[in-house]
C-alpha positions as CSV (number, residue, x, y, z in Angstrom):
1,X,-186.9,-14.2,-55.4
2,X,-183.8,-12.2,-56.5
3,X,-181.1,-12.1,-53.8
4,X,-180.4,-8.7,-52.2
5,X,-176.8,-7.5,-52.4
6,X,-175.1,-5.0,-50.2
7,X,-172.9,-2.9,-52.5
8,X,-170.2,-2.4,-49.9
9,X,-169.9,-6.1,-49.1
10,X,-169.9,-7.0,-52.7
11,X,-167.2,-4.5,-53.6
12,X,-165.0,-5.7,-50.7
13,X,-165.5,-9.3,-51.8
14,X,-164.6,-8.5,-55.4
15,X,-161.5,-6.6,-54.3
16,X,-160.3,-9.6,-52.1
17,X,-161.0,-11.9,-55.0
18,X,-159.0,-9.6,-57.3
19,X,-155.9,-9.9,-55.1
20,X,-156.2,-13.7,-55.1
21,X,-156.6,-13.7,-58.8
22,X,-153.6,-11.4,-59.4
23,X,-151.4,-13.6,-57.2
24,X,-152.4,-17.0,-58.7
25,X,-153.4,-16.3,-62.3
26,X,-151.5,-13.1,-63.2
27,X,-152.9,-9.7,-64.3
28,X,-153.8,-10.6,-67.9
29,X,-155.8,-13.7,-66.8
30,X,-157.5,-11.7,-64.1
31,X,-158.6,-9.1,-66.6
32,X,-160.1,-11.7,-68.8
33,X,-161.8,-13.3,-65.8
34,X,-163.3,-9.9,-64.9
35,X,-164.7,-9.5,-68.4
36,X,-166.4,-12.9,-68.1
37,X,-167.7,-11.9,-64.7
38,X,-169.1,-8.7,-66.1
39,X,-171.0,-10.7,-68.7
40,X,-172.2,-13.6,-66.4
41,X,-172.9,-12.0,-63.0
42,X,-176.2,-10.6,-61.9
43,X,-176.7,-6.9,-62.6
44,X,-175.3,-5.4,-59.4
45,X,-172.1,-7.5,-59.5
46,X,-171.8,-6.9,-63.3
47,X,-171.9,-3.1,-62.8
48,X,-169.1,-3.3,-60.2
49,X,-167.0,-5.5,-62.5
50,X,-167.5,-3.2,-65.5
51,X,-166.5,-0.2,-63.3
52,X,-163.0,-1.7,-63.1
53,X,-162.9,-2.1,-66.9
54,X,-164.4,1.3,-67.8
55,X,-163.2,4.8,-67.0
56,X,-166.0,6.3,-64.9
57,X,-165.4,9.8,-66.1
58,X,-165.3,9.4,-69.8
59,X,-167.0,6.0,-70.3
60,X,-164.2,4.7,-72.5
61,X,-162.3,1.5,-71.6
62,X,-159.7,1.5,-68.8
63,X,-156.1,0.5,-68.9
64,X,-157.0,-3.0,-67.8
65,X,-159.4,-3.6,-70.7
66,X,-156.8,-2.1,-73.1
67,X,-154.3,-4.6,-71.9
68,X,-156.7,-7.5,-72.6
69,X,-157.8,-6.1,-76.0
70,X,-154.2,-5.5,-77.0
71,X,-153.2,-9.0,-76.1
72,X,-156.0,-10.5,-78.3
73,X,-155.2,-8.1,-81.1
74,X,-151.5,-9.1,-81.1
75,X,-152.4,-12.8,-81.1
76,X,-154.7,-12.2,-84.1
77,X,-151.9,-10.4,-86.0
78,X,-149.4,-13.1,-85.2
79,X,-151.7,-15.8,-86.5
80,X,-152.4,-13.9,-89.7
81,X,-148.6,-13.3,-90.2
82,X,-147.5,-16.8,-89.3
83,X,-145.0,-18.2,-91.7
84,X,-144.6,-14.9,-93.6
85,X,-141.3,-13.1,-94.2
86,X,-140.7,-9.6,-92.9
87,X,-141.4,-8.0,-96.3
88,X,-144.7,-9.9,-96.6
89,X,-146.3,-8.9,-93.4
90,X,-150.0,-8.2,-94.0
91,X,-151.6,-7.9,-90.6
92,X,-150.5,-4.9,-88.6
93,X,-151.9,-3.0,-85.6
94,X,-151.0,0.4,-84.3
95,X,-151.1,2.1,-80.9
96,X,-151.5,5.9,-80.7
97,X,-150.5,7.3,-77.3
98,X,-152.3,10.7,-77.0
99,X,-151.3,13.2,-74.4
100,X,-153.2,16.6,-74.1
101,X,-150.7,19.4,-74.1
102,X,-150.9,21.8,-71.2
103,X,-153.9,20.2,-69.6
104,X,-152.8,20.8,-66.1
105,X,-153.3,24.5,-66.7
106,X,-156.9,23.9,-67.5
107,X,-157.5,22.5,-64.0
108,X,-155.5,25.2,-62.4
109,X,-157.2,28.0,-64.2
110,X,-160.8,26.8,-64.6
111,X,-161.2,24.1,-61.9
112,X,-161.5,20.4,-62.0
113,X,-165.1,20.4,-63.0
114,X,-164.2,22.2,-66.2
115,X,-161.3,19.9,-66.7
116,X,-163.6,16.9,-66.4
117,X,-165.9,18.3,-69.1
118,X,-162.9,18.8,-71.4
119,X,-161.8,15.2,-70.9
120,X,-165.2,13.9,-71.6
121,X,-165.4,16.0,-74.8
122,X,-161.9,14.8,-75.9
123,X,-162.8,11.1,-75.3
124,X,-165.9,11.5,-77.6
125,X,-163.8,13.2,-80.3
126,X,-161.2,10.5,-80.2
127,X,-164.0,7.9,-80.6
128,X,-165.2,9.8,-83.6
129,X,-161.7,9.4,-85.3
130,X,-161.9,5.6,-85.2
131,X,-163.6,2.7,-87.1
132,X,-165.9,0.3,-85.4
133,X,-163.1,-2.2,-84.9
134,X,-160.8,0.3,-83.2
135,X,-161.0,1.4,-79.6
136,X,-159.8,4.3,-77.3
137,X,-158.8,3.9,-73.7
138,X,-158.0,6.3,-70.9
139,X,-154.6,5.4,-69.4
140,X,-153.8,8.5,-67.4
141,X,-155.2,11.8,-66.2
142,X,-155.0,13.4,-69.6
143,X,-153.7,10.5,-71.6
144,X,-155.5,8.2,-74.0
145,X,-154.4,5.2,-76.1
146,X,-156.0,4.3,-79.5
147,X,-155.8,0.7,-80.6
148,X,-156.0,0.3,-84.4
149,X,-156.3,-3.1,-85.9
150,X,-156.0,-4.3,-89.5
151,X,-153.6,-1.5,-90.5
152,X,-152.5,-1.9,-94.1
153,X,-149.4,0.1,-93.6
154,X,-147.8,2.9,-91.5
155,X,-149.5,5.6,-93.5
156,X,-152.9,4.4,-92.3
157,X,-151.9,5.0,-88.7
158,X,-150.5,8.4,-89.6
159,X,-153.8,9.4,-91.3
160,X,-155.6,8.6,-88.0
161,X,-153.0,10.7,-86.2
162,X,-153.8,13.6,-88.4
163,X,-157.5,13.3,-87.8
164,X,-156.8,13.2,-84.0
165,X,-154.8,16.4,-84.2
166,X,-157.5,18.1,-86.1
167,X,-160.3,16.8,-83.7
168,X,-158.5,17.7,-80.5
169,X,-157.6,21.2,-82.0
170,X,-161.2,22.1,-82.3
171,X,-162.4,24.6,-79.7
172,X,-164.3,23.2,-76.6
173,X,-167.4,25.2,-75.8
174,X,-167.4,26.0,-72.1
175,X,-170.2,28.5,-72.1
176,X,-168.2,31.6,-71.4
177,X,-165.5,31.3,-74.0
178,X,-164.1,28.5,-76.1
179,X,-161.0,26.6,-75.0
180,X,-158.5,25.3,-77.6
181,X,-156.0,22.5,-76.9
182,X,-153.5,20.5,-78.8
183,X,-152.0,17.1,-78.2
184,X,-148.8,15.1,-78.6
185,X,-149.1,11.6,-80.2
186,X,-146.7,8.7,-80.1
187,X,-147.2,6.0,-82.7
188,X,-146.0,2.4,-82.6
189,X,-146.7,-0.2,-85.3
190,X,-146.7,-4.0,-84.5
191,X,-144.8,-6.1,-85.5
192,X,-142.5,-3.5,-87.1
193,X,-141.6,-1.6,-83.9
194,X,-140.6,-4.3,-81.4
195,X,-141.9,-7.0,-79.0
196,X,-145.5,-7.2,-77.9
197,X,-144.7,-6.5,-74.3
198,X,-143.0,-3.2,-75.1
199,X,-145.6,-1.7,-77.4
200,X,-147.2,0.7,-74.8
201,X,-143.8,1.8,-73.5
202,X,-142.6,2.4,-77.0
203,X,-145.7,4.4,-77.9
204,X,-145.2,6.5,-74.7
205,X,-141.6,7.1,-75.6
206,X,-142.6,8.3,-79.0
207,X,-145.2,10.6,-77.4
208,X,-142.6,12.2,-75.2
209,X,-140.4,12.8,-78.3
210,X,-143.4,14.6,-79.9
211,X,-143.9,16.6,-76.7
212,X,-140.2,17.6,-76.5
213,X,-140.4,18.6,-80.1
214,X,-142.9,21.3,-79.1
215,X,-146.2,19.4,-78.9
216,X,-149.1,19.7,-81.3
217,X,-147.8,16.9,-83.5
218,X,-146.9,13.2,-83.7
219,X,-143.7,11.1,-83.7
220,X,-143.2,7.6,-84.9
221,X,-141.3,5.2,-82.6
222,X,-137.7,4.6,-83.7
223,X,-135.3,2.1,-82.0
224,X,-132.7,4.9,-81.8
225,X,-135.0,7.2,-79.7
226,X,-133.3,6.3,-76.5
227,X,-129.8,6.7,-78.0
228,X,-129.9,9.8,-80.2
229,X,-133.3,11.2,-79.2
230,X,-131.8,14.6,-78.4
231,X,-130.1,14.8,-81.8
232,X,-133.4,13.9,-83.5
233,X,-135.3,16.6,-81.6
234,X,-132.7,19.2,-82.4
235,X,-132.7,18.3,-86.1
236,X,-136.5,18.4,-86.4
237,X,-136.5,21.8,-84.6
238,X,-133.9,23.0,-87.1
239,X,-136.0,21.6,-89.9
240,X,-139.1,23.5,-88.8
241,X,-137.1,26.6,-88.7
242,X,-135.5,25.8,-92.1
243,X,-138.9,25.9,-93.8
244,X,-139.3,29.5,-92.5
245,X,-135.8,30.6,-93.2
246,X,-135.6,29.4,-96.8
247,X,-132.7,27.0,-96.1
248,X,-134.1,24.3,-98.4
249,X,-133.2,24.2,-102.1
250,X,-133.7,21.9,-105.0
251,X,-130.9,20.2,-107.0
252,X,-131.6,18.8,-110.4
253,X,-130.4,15.6,-112.0
254,X,-130.8,15.0,-115.8
255,X,-132.6,12.1,-117.5
256,X,-130.6,11.6,-120.7
257,X,-132.0,10.3,-124.0
258,X,-130.3,6.9,-124.5
259,X,-130.2,7.4,-128.3
260,X,-128.6,10.9,-128.7
261,X,-127.2,11.6,-125.2
262,X,-129.2,14.8,-124.8
263,X,-131.2,15.9,-121.8
264,X,-134.9,15.1,-122.0
265,X,-136.0,16.0,-118.5
266,X,-134.8,16.6,-114.9
267,X,-135.6,15.2,-111.5
268,X,-135.9,17.6,-108.6
269,X,-134.2,16.4,-105.4
270,X,-134.4,18.4,-102.2
271,X,-131.3,19.5,-100.2
272,X,-130.9,21.4,-97.0
273,X,-128.3,24.1,-96.5
274,X,-128.0,23.6,-92.7
275,X,-126.3,26.6,-91.0
276,X,-124.0,24.4,-88.9
277,X,-123.8,21.0,-90.7
278,X,-123.5,22.3,-94.3
279,X,-125.4,20.8,-97.3
280,X,-127.5,17.8,-96.2
281,X,-128.9,15.2,-98.6
282,X,-132.5,13.9,-98.2
283,X,-131.4,10.7,-96.5
284,X,-130.2,12.8,-93.6
285,X,-133.4,14.6,-92.9
286,X,-136.4,13.0,-94.7
287,X,-136.6,10.2,-92.1
288,X,-136.9,12.9,-89.4
289,X,-139.5,14.8,-91.4
290,X,-141.5,11.6,-91.7
291,X,-141.1,10.7,-88.0
292,X,-142.2,14.1,-86.7
293,X,-145.0,14.8,-89.1
294,X,-143.2,17.4,-91.3
295,X,-143.2,15.4,-94.5
296,X,-146.4,16.9,-95.9
297,X,-145.2,20.4,-95.3
298,X,-141.8,19.6,-96.8
299,X,-143.4,17.9,-99.8
300,X,-145.7,20.8,-100.4
301,X,-142.6,23.1,-100.5
302,X,-140.9,20.9,-103.1
303,X,-144.0,21.1,-105.3
304,X,-144.3,24.8,-105.1
305,X,-140.5,25.4,-105.6
306,X,-140.4,23.0,-108.6
307,X,-143.3,24.8,-110.3
308,X,-141.7,28.2,-109.5
309,X,-138.5,27.1,-111.2
310,X,-140.3,25.8,-114.2
311,X,-142.1,29.1,-114.6
312,X,-138.8,31.0,-114.3
313,X,-137.2,28.8,-117.0
314,X,-140.2,29.3,-119.3
315,X,-139.8,33.0,-119.0
316,X,-136.1,32.6,-120.1
317,X,-137.2,30.6,-123.1
318,X,-136.4,27.1,-121.7
319,X,-139.3,24.7,-121.6
320,X,-138.3,21.7,-119.5
321,X,-140.0,18.7,-118.0
322,X,-139.4,18.1,-114.4
323,X,-140.1,15.2,-112.0
324,X,-140.9,15.5,-108.3
325,X,-141.2,12.6,-105.8
326,X,-144.3,12.1,-103.7
327,X,-144.1,10.3,-100.4
328,X,-146.8,7.8,-99.2
329,X,-147.9,10.4,-96.7
330,X,-148.6,12.9,-99.4
331,X,-150.5,10.4,-101.4
332,X,-152.7,9.6,-98.4
333,X,-153.3,13.1,-97.2
334,X,-156.1,13.8,-99.7
335,X,-155.2,17.2,-101.1
336,X,-151.9,16.8,-102.9
337,X,-153.6,17.1,-106.3
338,X,-155.1,20.5,-105.2
339,X,-151.6,21.6,-104.1
340,X,-150.1,20.7,-107.4
341,X,-152.9,22.3,-109.4
342,X,-152.6,25.5,-107.4
343,X,-148.8,25.7,-107.9
344,X,-149.1,25.1,-111.6
345,X,-151.6,27.8,-111.9
346,X,-149.7,30.3,-109.7
347,X,-146.5,30.0,-111.8
348,X,-148.2,29.6,-115.2
349,X,-146.8,26.1,-115.8
350,X,-148.3,23.6,-118.2
351,X,-149.4,20.4,-116.4
352,X,-147.6,18.2,-119.0
353,X,-144.2,19.7,-117.9
354,X,-144.6,18.0,-114.4
355,X,-144.2,14.4,-113.6
356,X,-144.9,12.9,-110.2
357,X,-142.9,9.9,-109.2
358,X,-144.3,7.4,-106.6
359,X,-142.7,4.1,-105.6
360,X,-144.0,0.9,-107.0
361,X,-145.1,-0.3,-103.5
362,X,-147.2,2.9,-103.0
363,X,-148.7,2.7,-106.6
364,X,-149.8,-0.9,-106.1
365,X,-151.7,-0.1,-102.9
366,X,-155.3,-0.5,-104.2
367,X,-156.7,2.0,-101.7
368,X,-159.4,4.7,-102.2
369,X,-156.9,7.4,-101.3
370,X,-154.3,6.2,-103.9
371,X,-156.9,5.8,-106.6
372,X,-158.3,9.2,-105.9
373,X,-154.9,10.8,-106.1
374,X,-153.9,9.1,-109.3
375,X,-157.3,10.0,-110.9
376,X,-156.7,13.6,-109.9
377,X,-153.3,13.7,-111.5
378,X,-154.8,12.3,-114.7
379,X,-157.6,14.9,-114.6
380,X,-155.3,17.9,-114.4
381,X,-152.8,16.4,-117.0
382,X,-149.8,15.7,-114.7
383,X,-147.8,12.6,-115.7
384,X,-147.2,9.7,-113.5
385,X,-143.9,7.7,-113.1
386,X,-143.6,4.5,-111.2
387,X,-140.3,4.6,-109.3
388,X,-138.2,1.6,-108.0
389,X,-139.9,-0.6,-110.5
390,X,-139.1,-4.3,-110.1
391,X,-138.7,-4.3,-106.3
392,X,-142.4,-4.5,-105.3
393,X,-145.3,-6.8,-106.0
394,X,-146.9,-5.4,-109.2
395,X,-150.2,-6.6,-110.6
396,X,-150.2,-6.4,-114.3
397,X,-153.9,-5.7,-114.4
398,X,-153.6,-2.9,-111.9
399,X,-150.6,-1.5,-113.7
400,X,-152.8,-1.3,-116.8
401,X,-155.5,0.4,-114.8
402,X,-153.1,3.0,-113.4
403,X,-151.9,4.0,-116.9
404,X,-148.6,5.7,-115.9
405,X,-146.5,7.3,-118.6
406,X,-143.1,6.1,-117.2
407,X,-141.5,3.2,-115.4
408,X,-138.1,3.7,-113.6
409,X,-136.0,0.6,-113.3
410,X,-134.7,0.3,-109.7
411,X,-131.0,1.0,-109.4
412,X,-130.3,-2.4,-107.7
413,X,-130.8,-4.1,-111.1
414,X,-128.7,-1.5,-112.9
415,X,-125.8,-2.0,-110.5
416,X,-125.7,-5.7,-111.3
417,X,-126.1,-5.5,-115.1
418,X,-122.4,-6.1,-115.8
419,X,-122.1,-9.3,-113.7
420,X,-125.6,-10.8,-113.3
421,X,-127.5,-12.5,-116.1
422,X,-130.6,-12.4,-113.8
423,X,-130.4,-8.7,-113.5
424,X,-130.2,-8.4,-117.3
425,X,-133.2,-10.7,-117.7
426,X,-135.3,-8.5,-115.3
427,X,-134.3,-5.3,-117.0
428,X,-135.0,-6.8,-120.4
429,X,-138.5,-8.0,-119.2
430,X,-139.3,-4.6,-117.8
431,X,-138.3,-2.9,-121.0
432,X,-140.5,-5.3,-123.1
433,X,-143.4,-4.7,-120.7
434,X,-143.0,-1.0,-121.0
435,X,-142.9,-1.3,-124.8
436,X,-146.2,-3.3,-124.8
437,X,-147.9,-0.7,-122.6
438,X,-146.4,2.2,-124.6
439,X,-144.5,3.6,-121.6
440,X,-141.2,5.4,-121.4
441,X,-138.7,3.4,-119.4
442,X,-135.9,5.1,-117.4
443,X,-132.9,3.4,-115.8
444,X,-131.7,5.2,-112.7
445,X,-128.3,4.7,-110.9
446,X,-126.2,4.5,-114.1
447,X,-122.6,4.9,-112.9
448,X,-120.4,3.2,-115.6
449,X,-120.1,3.2,-119.4
450,X,-120.6,-0.5,-119.5
451,X,-124.0,-0.2,-117.7
452,X,-125.0,2.5,-120.1
453,X,-124.1,0.4,-123.1
454,X,-126.0,-2.6,-121.9
455,X,-129.1,-0.5,-121.3
456,X,-128.7,1.1,-124.7
457,X,-128.5,-2.4,-126.3
458,X,-131.6,-3.5,-124.4
459,X,-133.6,-0.6,-125.7
460,X,-133.9,1.6,-122.6
461,X,-135.3,5.1,-123.4
462,X,-133.7,7.3,-120.8
463,X,-130.7,7.0,-118.5
464,X,-130.0,8.7,-115.2
465,X,-127.0,8.6,-112.9
466,X,-123.6,9.8,-111.9
467,X,-122.1,8.6,-115.2
468,X,-123.8,11.5,-116.9
469,X,-124.3,14.1,-114.2
470,X,-124.8,14.4,-110.5
471,X,-127.7,16.4,-109.0
472,X,-126.7,20.1,-109.3
473,X,-127.8,23.6,-108.5
474,X,-129.8,25.8,-111.0
475,X,-126.7,27.9,-111.5
476,X,-124.5,24.9,-112.6
477,X,-127.3,23.4,-114.6
478,X,-128.2,26.2,-116.9
479,X,-124.9,27.9,-117.3
480,X,-124.6,28.3,-121.1
481,X,-127.3,25.6,-121.6
482,X,-124.8,22.9,-121.1
483,X,-123.9,20.3,-118.4
484,X,-120.4,19.0,-117.8
485,X,-120.5,15.3,-117.0
486,X,-117.8,13.5,-114.9
487,X,-115.1,13.3,-117.4
488,X,-117.4,12.5,-120.3
489,X,-118.6,14.5,-123.2
490,X,-120.8,17.6,-122.5
491,X,-124.5,16.8,-122.2
492,X,-126.8,19.2,-124.0
493,X,-130.5,19.9,-123.8
494,X,-132.7,18.5,-126.5
495,X,-133.8,21.1,-129.1
496,X,-137.4,20.7,-128.0
497,X,-136.5,22.2,-124.6
498,X,-136.1,25.6,-126.2
499,X,-139.1,27.8,-127.0
500,X,-139.1,31.2,-128.7
501,X,-139.5,34.2,-126.4
502,X,-142.1,36.9,-126.9
């Protein structure tokens, strides 16, 4: 005969046992014990134990179960990364701390019953953004945490954050009229963003940064958030406004033919004419754009402006080739090829005038999103350049598969050419590899005549750096069709850059 349990007595007994466990074993061990109890106890006791580990309203795991799962996930990541150096970390996990913006107003305006329905709907939507191995937990009244395991890189977590923003932003059908909400997301990556015992607090800190930034977006945790958080918030607020007030501009740096010293092409580099701080370089605001989810908007503006300028030059009889840089976030977003194709079409620019530069580390990520993007560039005829070459972990077979048109030697090797035989050997090897694959090879960061001469002797195709010209505005670039270098001879465009008008 099955024993009969009185629910009230059993609940009291379990609560007393819980206090004893907390005192003697600690919270983490108690949670694991409760999980074992839920699996091993008879049905009535198992339901009560599971009630502590599951949020009764939404059905997703509670904060206690999240703590246990996070502990196990961190241990798995640590074992996978054991003995690896920082640059070789392969196993990462991410926490996304999701806070619904303005949810208190829902309860105040529509009542708690409606608020509960909204929370249930949001929990299901968050579940729909995840893989089977991931989980979502409710940790507060209107707060959820997503645990993502086996993250390849930061961009994977950001892609999930974008899906969450889109899912939460869909209207909730309440019968009378739909209700639309947004959310603020804080993102922390382990082991990149600190100790295991601070992950949740760091994710929450990043969420508050996203909320102070206006909500409806995400923020990556940064160690300086507690120190210069206000400055970062103000800068991202200014950057959002800058995109509307046309404060951004492109400067252009030449790539010079190593043989005749004439300009073959240009690289477009973004600048910000800040109303208070003056002209800012990308290093001063790109990290903020990446941290607060603005990089795709900013990258889209660069693509459109570059194509607009190419079209304007073509109408003036100057047919130039131009390079733009793509961030890992643009590569992963899934529609950058469509953005490029639309911009080329809008400004009547030939696809072979545009080159997209992506870093070696991004290019070598054998992911579906990267492959689709590269295939899309090839389909529309846009050229591909592998930037910072020599600093990553290239696979020769994958490099052949990518079929880029250009390799750019990282500036760190160029800087050491005059003093390091190892640097010369690396540059020589890259140039021979490019020759074998019939690729153009460009050296960036050329700052001295000796560096230029060594690169010329090694057979480099194009040179780029302050020795020839700094990045400059359109007005300085095209004045008279000449560029004035820093104390050197004038640098001219190649004859092929000019096309007859009419």
